[in-house]
N, C-alpha and C positions, 0 to 999 in steps of 0.2 A: 673863485678859482676858475670856473667854467667860462667866465667873461674874458679872462686873460688867455685861456687856451683858444677861444674863438677869435680873439683879436690877433694872436700870434699866427694862427692858421690862415686868417685872411691876409695878413701881411706877407706871409710866405707865398701864398697863391698869387697875390698881386705882383710880387717880385719876380716870380717864375714867368708870368704872362708878359711882363715888360721885357725881361731878358730874351724871351723867345721872339718877340716882335723886333727887337734890335738885331738879333742874329739872322732873321729871315732875309733872304736875298730879294731885292726888288726885281720886278718883272720887266726890266729895261732891256730893249732889244740891243744886241750887239751889232754894230755897224761894220761891214767889211770895209776896212780902210786901206786895204792893200791895193796898190796901183802899179802899173808898168808903163814905161816909156822907153822909146828908142831915140837916142840922140845921134845926129850926124856930127862927127868930130872934124875939126879943122886942125891943121899943123901936124898931123900924124905922118912922120917921115921915116921912122925907124922902129925896130922891134921893141925897144925900151919904152916907147911912147905908151904902149898898151898898159904897161905896169904902172906908169905914173898916173894915167887917167884912172885906172882901177883903184889905186891907193887914195887918190883925191876924192873919189865918189864914196868909197867905204868910210871915209872920215866924216861924212855927213850923217848926223843922227837920224835914225829911221830908215836908212838904206839896209835892205835885207839881202840883196844879191846883185852882183854886177858881172856882166860878161862883155868883154871888149873884143871886137873883131877888127884886126889890123887890115885885112883885105878889103872889107866893106867900109872901113873907117866909121864904125858905129859903136855905141855903147848901149847895151840893153840893161835897164835898171828896174828892179822891183823894190818898192819902198812903201812905207806906212805914211799915208797922206795926212794923218793927224800929227805926225812928228816933223815932216818936211814937205817941200813942194818942188815942182819942176824948176822954178826960178833958182832955188838954192842949189839944185844939182848943176844947173848951167853955170852958176857963179863959182862953184867948186872947180869945175873943169877949166873955166876961163882963168881963174886965179892960178891954176897949175900951168897955164900957157896953151891951153887947148880950148878955144871958143867953140861953142856947140849951139845947135838949133834942133828943135824937135822935128824928127822925121815924120812927114805926113803919112797917115795910114793909107794903104792902097785899097 
């Protein structure tokens, strides 16, 4: 009988240790994948253009925030670079009728 108890105890201990190692979080670093870009917009001729551009950019997966400035003819976008890229943002605005280029940093 003591052999059965010993075996059962060992099995339970092994199962507990395996379960704990499966639940432990790996020490992987989280990479900051948030990026920002300012695009110079073309073809902005009226107040409604701003809303069309904003809607087109918000439709891109990974876009977190969009601010469109009609006076400066720019769109400032914050996005997750693991889900999208600048090319996809430019494609979205171009497909909506507003070609864009990346504004050079000053």
